C-alpha positions in Angstrom: -4.2 -12.7 63.9 -2.7 -10.8 60.9 -3.0 -13.8 58.6 -6.6 -14.2 59.5 -7.3 -10.6 58.5 -5.5 -11.2 55.3 -7.7 -14.2 54.5 -10.8 -12.2 55.3 -9.6 -9.4 52.9 -9.1 -11.7 49.9 -12.8 -12.6 49.5 -13.7 -9.0 49.8 -11.2 -8.0 47.1 -12.4 -10.8 44.9 -16.1 -9.8 45.4 -15.2 -6.2 44.5 -13.5 -7.3 41.3 -16.4 -9.5 40.3 -18.9 -6.7 41.1 -16.8 -4.3 39.0 -16.7 -6.7 36.0 -20.4 -7.5 36.4 -21.2 -3.8 36.4 -19.2 -3.3 33.2 -20.9 -6.2 31.6 -24.3 -4.9 32.6 -23.4 -1.4 31.3 -22.3 -3.0 28.0 -25.6 -4.7 27.5 -27.5 -1.6 28.8 -25.8 0.6 26.2 -26.6 -1.9 23.4 -30.2 -1.8 24.5 -30.2 2.0 24.5 -29.1 2.2 20.9 -31.5 -0.6 20.0 -34.3 1.5 21.3 -33.5 4.3 18.8 -33.4 2.3 15.6 -33.6 5.2 13.2 -30.8 7.1 14.8 -28.7 3.9 15.2 -29.2 2.8 11.5 -28.4 6.3 10.2 -25.3 6.6 12.4 -24.0 3.1 11.6 -24.7 3.6 7.9 -22.8 6.9 7.7 -19.9 5.4 9.7 -19.9 2.3 7.4 -19.9 4.3 4.2 -17.2 6.6 5.6 -14.9 3.7 6.5 -15.7 1.8 3.3 -14.0 4.4 1.2 -10.5 4.0 2.6 -11.2 0.3 2.9 -12.0 0.1 -0.8 -8.9 2.1 -1.7 -6.8 -0.2 0.4 -8.2 -3.3 -1.3 -7.7 -1.7 -4.7 -4.1 -0.9 -3.8 -3.6 -4.4 -2.4 -4.6 -5.9 -5.7 -2.4 -3.5 -7.7 0.5 -4.4 -5.5 -0.2 -8.1 -6.0 -0.3 -7.7 -9.8 2.9 -5.6 -9.8 4.5 -8.5 -8.0 3.8 -10.6 -11.0 5.3 -7.9 -13.3 8.4 -7.6 -11.1 8.9 -11.4 -11.3 9.2 -11.1 -15.1 12.0 -8.6 -15.0 14.9 -10.0 -17.0 18.5 -8.9 -17.7 19.6 -9.8 -21.2 23.4 -10.3 -21.8 24.7 -10.1 -25.4 28.1 -11.7 -25.5 31.0 -10.7 -27.6 31.0 -12.3 -31.0 34.4 -13.9 -30.3 33.1 -15.9 -27.4 32.8 -19.6 -28.2 29.6 -21.5 -27.3 31.4 -23.7 -24.8 32.8 -20.6 -22.9 29.4 -19.0 -23.1 27.7 -22.0 -21.5 30.4 -22.0 -18.8 29.7 -18.3 -18.1 26.0 -19.1 -17.8 26.7 -21.7 -15.1 28.8 -19.2 -13.2 26.1 -16.5 -13.4 23.5 -19.1 -12.3 25.4 -19.4 -9.0 25.5 -15.7 -8.2 23.4 -14.1 -5.5 20.1 -12.4 -6.5 19.9 -14.7 -9.6 16.9 -16.9 -9.7 17.5 -18.6 -13.1 19.3 -18.2 -16.4 18.6 -19.3 -20.0 21.1 -19.6 -22.8 20.3 -18.8 -26.4 23.0 -19.8 -28.9 23.8 -17.8 -32.0 22.5 -20.6 -34.2 19.1 -20.8 -32.3 18.8 -17.0 -32.3 19.3 -16.9 -36.1 16.8 -19.7 -36.7 14.2 -18.0 -34.5 14.8 -14.7 -36.3 14.5 -16.5 -39.7 11.1 -18.0 -38.8 9.6 -14.9 -37.2 10.9 -12.1 -39.5 10.0 -13.5 -42.9 13.4 -12.6 -44.3 14.5 -16.2 -44.8 16.0 -15.8 -48.3 17.8 -12.6 -47.4 19.3 -14.1 -44.3 20.7 -17.0 -46.4 22.7 -14.5 -48.3 24.6 -13.4 -45.1 28.3 -14.5 -45.1 28.3 -14.9 -41.3 25.9 -15.0 -38.4 25.7 -11.5 -37.0 23.9 -12.5 -33.8 25.8 -13.2 -30.6 25.3 -15.8 -27.9 22.7 -14.5 -25.4 22.2 -15.2 -21.7 18.9 -14.2 -20.2 19.1 -13.7 -16.5 16.0 -13.6 -14.2 16.7 -11.9 -10.9 15.4 -13.1 -7.6 11.6 -12.3 -7.4 12.2 -10.7 -3.9 15.0 -8.4 -5.1 14.2 -4.7 -5.1 15.2 -2.1 -7.7 18.6 -1.4 -6.0 19.5 -5.1 -5.9 18.5 -5.6 -9.6 20.7 -2.6 -10.6 23.6 -3.9 -8.5 23.3 -7.3 -10.3 23.2 -5.5 -13.6 26.4 -3.6 -12.9 28.1 -6.8 -11.8 27.2 -8.6 -15.0 28.0 -5.6 -17.2 31.7 -5.6 -16.3 32.2 -9.3 -17.2 34.8 -9.5 -20.0 32.6 -11.8 -22.2 29.6 -9.4 -22.0 29.3 -6.9 -24.8 25.9 -5.4 -23.8 23.8 -5.8 -20.7 20.3 -4.6 -21.1 17.5 -4.0 -18.5 14.5 -1.9 -18.9 14.3 -0.4 -15.4 12.4 2.8 -16.2 9.0 1.3 -16.1 9.9 -0.6 -12.9 10.9 2.7 -11.2 7.8 4.4 -12.4 5.7 1.5 -11.0 7.4 1.7 -7.6 6.9 5.5 -7.6 3.2 5.3 -8.5 2.7 2.6 -5.8 4.4 4.8 -3.2 2.2 7.8 -4.1 -0.9 5.6 -4.0 0.1 4.2 -0.5 0.6 7.7 0.9 -2.6 8.9 -0.7 -4.5 6.1 0.9 -2.9 6.8 4.3 -4.0 10.5 4.0 -7.5 9.5 3.0 -7.7 7.0 5.9 -6.6 9.7 8.4 -9.1 12.2 7.1 -12.0 9.7 7.2 -10.9 8.6 10.7 -11.3 12.2 11.8 -14.7 12.2 10.1 -15.8 9.1 12.1 -14.6 10.7 15.3 -16.8 13.7 14.6 -19.8 11.5 13.6 -19.7 9.4 16.8 -18.8 12.5 19.0 -21.9 14.3 17.7 -24.1 11.3 18.2 -23.0 10.9 21.8 -23.4 14.6 22.4 -27.0 14.4 21.3 -27.5 11.4 23.5 -26.1 13.3 26.5 -28.5 16.2 25.8 -31.5 13.8 25.5 -30.6 12.2 28.8 -29.9 15.5 30.6 -32.5 15.1 33.3 -31.5 11.5 33.9 -27.9 12.6 34.4 -29.0 15.3 36.8 -30.9 12.8 38.9 -28.1 10.3 38.8 -25.7 12.9 40.1 -28.1 14.0 42.8 -28.1 10.5 44.3 -24.3 10.5 44.4 -23.2 8.9 41.1 -19.7 9.7 40.0 -18.7 11.0 36.5 -17.0 7.7 35.8 -20.2 5.8 36.6 -22.3 8.1 34.3 -19.6 8.1 31.6 -19.5 4.3 31.1 -22.8 3.8 29.1 -21.8 6.6 26.7 -18.4 5.1 26.2 -19.8 1.6 25.5 -22.3 3.2 23.2 -19.5 4.7 21.2 -17.8 1.3 21.1 -21.0 -0.3 19.7 -21.3 2.4 17.1 -17.7 1.9 16.0 -18.0 -1.9 15.9 -21.3 -1.9 14.0 -19.9 0.7 11.6 -16.8 -1.4 10.9 -18.9 -4.4 10.2 -21.1 -2.3 7.8 -18.0 -1.0 6.0 -16.7 -4.5 5.6 -20.0 -5.6 4.1 -20.1 -2.7 1.7 -16.6 -3.4 0.4 -17.3 -7.2 0.1 -20.6 -6.5 -1.8 -18.7 -4.1 -4.1 -16.0 -6.7 -4.7 -18.7 -9.3 -5.5 -20.4 -6.9 -7.9 -17.2 -6.3 -10.0 -15.8 -9.9 -9.7 -17.8 -11.1 -12.7 -16.4 -8.4 -15.1 -13.0 -8.8 -13.7 -13.1 -12.6 -14.3 -14.2 -12.1 -17.9 -11.4 -9.5 -18.4 -9.0 -12.1 -17.0 -10.2 -14.7 -19.6 -10.0 -12.2 -22.5 -6.3 -11.4 -21.7 -5.7 -15.1 -20.9 -4.0 -14.1 -17.6 -3.9 -15.9 -14.3 -4.4 -12.9 -12.1 -6.1 -13.7 -8.8 -8.0 -10.7 -7.2 -7.8 -10.7 -3.4 -10.2 -9.4 -0.8 -9.9 -8.7 2.9 -8.0 -11.3 4.8 -8.8 -12.3 8.4 -5.9 -10.1 9.5 -7.4 -7.1 7.5 -10.8 -7.8 8.9 -9.5 -7.8 12.5 -7.6 -4.6 12.0 -10.7 -2.9 10.4 -13.0 -3.9 13.3 -10.3 -3.0 15.9 -9.7 0.4 14.3 -13.4 1.2 14.0 -14.0 0.2 17.6 -11.2 2.3 18.9 -12.4 5.3 16.9 -15.8 4.8 18.5 -14.3 4.8 21.9 -12.2 7.8 21.2 -15.1 9.8 19.7 -17.4 9.0 22.6 -14.6 9.8 25.2 -14.0 13.2 23.6 -17.8 14.0 23.6 -18.3 12.9 27.1 -15.2 14.7 28.5 -16.4 17.9 26.9 -20.1 17.9 27.7 -20.6 15.7 30.8 -18.7 18.0 33.2 -21.0 20.9 32.2 -24.0 19.2 33.6 -24.3 19.8 37.3 -27.4 19.8 39.5 -28.3 23.3 40.7 
């Protein structure tokens, strides 16, 4: 008898779940129809949200390109080792091979004293003066390229390891510009985070105010719905889904604005690339960035509408 009642309860529970999900789907479509019926308000709200979100989105994309370009600069960081003049070429090449096997070293290049002098002779224009020298004053040189994934601390650690080698007279690395670059990027990242937070609050206010006006416009409808026994949760759903739609459409609009802006400046950027004969590739939103943008804007829409509904819906009671 008990098992028979259990089997009877299962279809009832399933039907309740299906009815619950169907009601949510109907409310989702109903809320979309509501904002479609007010095209002027919808377009203005979505446009304001899109413009608001496009600003931090544009800053993020700009920072993403700067970070990509700085990666190219970091990969060209080199440590130059000037060996003692007493070090023979054979020992110098042996030292190069040992350095090449060290951790955090990507590659090495050896420049002999003879090659360095010939290069200087050709590039300096002091050929005859150099011929008067009694001995070659230039040392053997080893150019060390650190691992491209190494950070500033790792590069400095490698520099200190190479500096104490007995054959090395001078170890040179220009790290000041690298440290400045890291500092500027860190400041820029924090600035973008602050701007994103401020504009996210602005989106909450925009959507909250729009939902508040919608609640006021449907005041009589809410009164009647409460009189026939509707709960606050039932009345709340269309407004929450309305906020979700505003957030989603605003996120799509902001993505379009940023992409159109990117296309507008891609031509001059390409010409600048050719003028400097560089191979820089300017990036735009990836699929991952696009999903995060839409998810964030949708959640902001839901949060803004929830705040507005929680604040104003409870004040409307039939008298």
